[in-house]
N, C-alpha and C positions, 0 to 999 in steps of 0.2 A: 692490536693484534688482528690481522686479516684472516678472513675465512678461507678455507680451501675451496678449490673449484668444485669439489664434490657437493658442497652446500650452496654454492652460488648458482649452479645450474639445476633446473627442475624439469623432470620429464614425467608425463602421465603414463602409467604402466598398467592401470586397471580401471575398469568401469563396471558399475552395477546399477540397474534400474529396478525399483520396486513400486508396484501399484498399491495404493492405500485407498480404501473405499468403505463406505458404511452409511448408515442412517444417522442423521443429526439428532442430538439429544433434544433439540427443539427446532422447529422450522425457522429458516431465514427467509426474509421477503423484502420486496420493495413494491412500488406502485404498479410495476409491470409483471413481476415474476414471483414465484415462491419455490424454495428449494427445501426438500425434505431429506435429501441425501447429497453427498459430495464424493468426489474422487480426485486423487492427485497422484503424482509420481515423484518419488524420492530418487535423486541422482547422487551417486557416490563416485567420486574419482579418487584414485590412489596414485601417489608418486613413487619414485624408486626408493625412497627412504621408508615407505610404509605409512606415511601420513595420509589421512583421509579427509577429503573435503566434501561437504554436502550442499546440495541445491534442491529446489522444489519447483515443480510445474503443476499448478492447480488452477486451470482456467475455470471461469464461472459461466456455465451454459446460459445463453440468453443475454450475456453482458460482454464477455470476452470476444475478441475477434478471432481467436483460434478455431480452426475447423475441427470437428469431432474426430478423435483418434490421432490427430496429427502430432500432439505433444509426445505421446508414447512412441509413435513411429519414428520421429526424428531423434529422440533420445536413445532409443534402442539401436539406431543405426551408427552411433558413435563407436569408433575404434581407437585404441591408444595410439597406433602408428600415425593417425591423422594429425595429432597434436604436435606443434613445433616445440622445441626445447625452450624453456624460459631461462633468461639470465636475470637472476634476482638482484643484480647490481643496477639494472636498468629499471625505468619506471614500469610498474606493474600494469596500470590501467591500459596502456597502449598494447601490451602483449595480450591481455585478456581480450581486448576488442578485436585483435587479429584472429582470435579463435572462434568468435561468435558465428562466423559464416559456416562453421561445421554443422550447425543446425539450421532448420528452415527459418529464415529471418522474418517470415510472415506468421510465425508462431511465437508470439511474445513470451508466453509462459515457459517455453523450452529455452529461449534465449536467457531469460531470468535464471532458470535452473543452472544452466551451464556456466554463466557468468559468476553466479554466487559460489558454486563449488570451486571454481578456479581461484577466486578471491580468498575463499576460506583456506585452501591449501597454502597459497602464497603468504597469507597473513600468519599462519602457524609457523611456516618456515622462517619468516623474518621476525617473528615475535611481536607483531603489531596488529591492532584491530583492523577489520575491513574498512571502517569509516576513515581511518588514517591513511590507508592505501589510496583511497579515492580523493581525500582532501587532507593534505599534510597538517592543516590547522583545523581539526574537527570541532564541532560544538561539544563542549564538555559539561555545560550546565544542564541540570534536569529539564526535560521537556514535558509539559503537562499532557495528560491524556484526555480525550473526549469519549464519553460513553454513548453507545448506541441504545436508544430507548425504542423498543419494537414490540411492546405489548399488543395483544389483540383487542384489548379494551382499555378505556381510560383508566379504570381502576388498576389494571395490571401495569400499565405504563407509569402511573404515579408511584406504584410500589417499586418498580425498577429504578425510577428517578430518585426515590428516597434512599434506596440501597447504594446507588452511585454517590449520592451526596455524602452519605455516612463514610464512604471510602475516601473522601476528600476530593472527589471530582467536581469541577466547577464549570465544565462545558459539556453540554448534552445535545445530541443530534436525534431528531425524530424523523421517521419516514412519513411523508404525506403524499397526497396525489391520488388516493384511491377514488374510484368513480363514485360520485354522489355523496362523498363524505367530507367535503371541505369544511362545512360548518362544524362538524364534530371535531375535525382536526384542529380547527382554529380555537374551539372551546378548550381542548386539551392544552394547547400551547398557552392560552390565557391562564389556565389553572396552574401550569408550571410557573409562569411568571409571578402569579399571586403567591404561590407557596414558597418560592425560594428568593423572590425579590431580584433586585438588580445585580446581585453578585453572580447570578447564574448567566452564563453565555449560552444562548439558545440558537441551534442551527436547525433548519428545516430542509429536507431533501425530497424534492418532487420527482426525481429521476425522469425528467422530461415528460411528465404526464399531462401538462396543460397545453391547450391551444394558444397560439400567439395572442389572439384577441381577448382571451380570458386571463392571461397571465398578468396584465397590467392591473386589473381590478383586484386580483388575489394578492399580488404583492403589496398593493395599497392597504388591504385589510391586515396583512401580516405586519406592516410597519408599526402598528399600534403596540405590538408586543416587543418592539425593539430587538429583533433578532440580530445576532452577529452577522449572519448571512443566510440567504436562501440558495440552496444548491440546485443547479440544473433545472430551472422551472419549465423549460421547453426542450423539445428534441434537439440533438446536437447542432444541426445546421441552422436551426432557427434562432439559436442564441445570438448569432451575428446580427439578427434583425430586431433584437429585443428593444432597443432604444433606451429612453430614460427609465429609471426605476427609483422608487422611494426607499429601497433597501439595497444593501450591497448584495451582489449576485456572485456565486461561485460556479466555475466550470468543472465538470467531472467528465461525463461521456464525451463532451466536445473536445477535450484534450487528446482523445484517441484519434481524431481526424488528422491525417497528415498535414502539417504546416498550419493547423488551426491556431496554435498559440502565437505564431508569427503574425497572424491577422487579428488577434484579439484586441489590439489597441483601439479598434473602431467601436468596441462595445464598452461605452463609458461606465456602465453599471458594474461590469465584471472586474472585480479587484482581487479575486482569490482563485487559485488553482488547486484542485484536489488531485493529488498524484498517487497513482496506484501502480507500483512497479510490475506487478503480475500482469497487468493489462497493457502497460506501456513498453514492456520489453526489457525490464531490468534496471539496475542501479545507474549505469552509465547513460542510458537514454534519458532516464528521469532526471539525472543530474544536469544534463544539457537543458532541459526544460526549466529546471530550477534557476539556472543562470539567466535565462531570458526573464523569468519572473523577478529575479533580483534587480535586473537592469530597469524593469518597468515599475518597481516598487509594489509588486503584487504580494499578497500574503500567500503562504503555502501550507498545505496540510498533506501529510503522508498517511495513506490508509490502505486497507486490505480488500480482498475478495472472499472473505470467509475461508482463507486458506490456512495452511498448517504451521507448525512451530518453526520450521526452517525458514520459510518465507517471512514469518513474523520477525525472526532474528535478523534477517537480511534487511527488512524494512526499517527496523530500529537502527541498524548500521547506516542505512541511507539517511535517515532523519538526522543522525549526528554528523553526517558528511556534508550537509547542505551549506551553501555559502553564507546564509544568514539563518538565525533561529526560526524554525517553523512555528505556526500557530499550534494550539493543542491538537495532537495527532490522533487519528482514529485507529489506534493500535492496541486498545484494551482487549482483554480476553473476550472471545466471541464464540458463537455456536459452531463454527467450522472446525474448531480445535477438537471437538468431541470424537471425531473419527480417527484421530492420530494418537499414538502412544503419549501418555501424559509425561511431560518433561519440563524442567525449569528452563525458561527462556531468559538468558542473561540480560540484566538491566530492566526487566519488566516488573514494575511494582503496581500497587493497587491504583494509584492515581497519577503516575508519571513513569517516564523511562529515564534511566540514568546511564551515564557513560562508565563502563566497567574497565575499559582498557585491556580486556582479555584478547589474546591473539586470535586472528581469524574471526569467525562468527562467535566463538566462545561457547558453542552449543554442543552438548555431548552427542555421540552417535545414537540415532533413534533405533529402538528395538523393533524392527519391522519384519 
């Protein structure tokens, strides 16, 4: 039985943008910045049948390339008449891509929000999850989660690690790189290895804190704890000059540099890409990078910017859409969710994400 043209064609007829802001339940931090509050914008699109799709723009100040105020400005400038009519018999990703120029393409969080909302509506109309719109053969096996351990003291960090372990998490990431504290950070990592043994995969993230000349010695010291990888030991452009390393290195901030991933093959130590769609400009852009990673046999991790539940649901969809299974993803519950209405994120469990098959993002409308 074929569908009528009424259902094969989709037209955007309504747009709403809501600001969400507040103080975090606990501060988020890395070696360079600390955030005690967050703000983001929820985008809602409606089609002619009344179906509503959601997207989210939550750039992280000091990390994201978005200019201040630009995400809200570009989302509020959207008007329904600017959107072309979708033919749902044709591939959805190309039609979504054609709409992305309606927002400032130099504002990746707004691109992510618009793209997500369009995929969400189309998925609901077609009765398929976003991950399957992007990749007809999505990852359906559970994907493990990595926990962020960000205590202010060794005692607090070890407590967080024990709680994560009890939830069944076997991959943990620690922020390192604070000035003058490397010996303390190394001691904490050694304590984690001693406490949990070889079953624990340890990741250390310096967020570009080290100078090139000191990175070699510190990576050598970290090799003794056998980390899964050390993330972004030096600033983005210097990663290309890192040379040999006794441990595997992951690129995070470097991935945001245009065409950096295309040049990454010269960095022998770098074997992992940390992909954050809020900073990279959405699912389709990130998916392109994932295909490059697949071709070069790099490992991939999908992670967040302490953003909200809609972005988290979209990142989970992205993880399931990847061409190969990712490593344990940094999509566990985090401090940034505390400013948003509490809501169940489909597929998010204590220690893994699971494929639900729900149409679109599968997330209910947020009460904002």
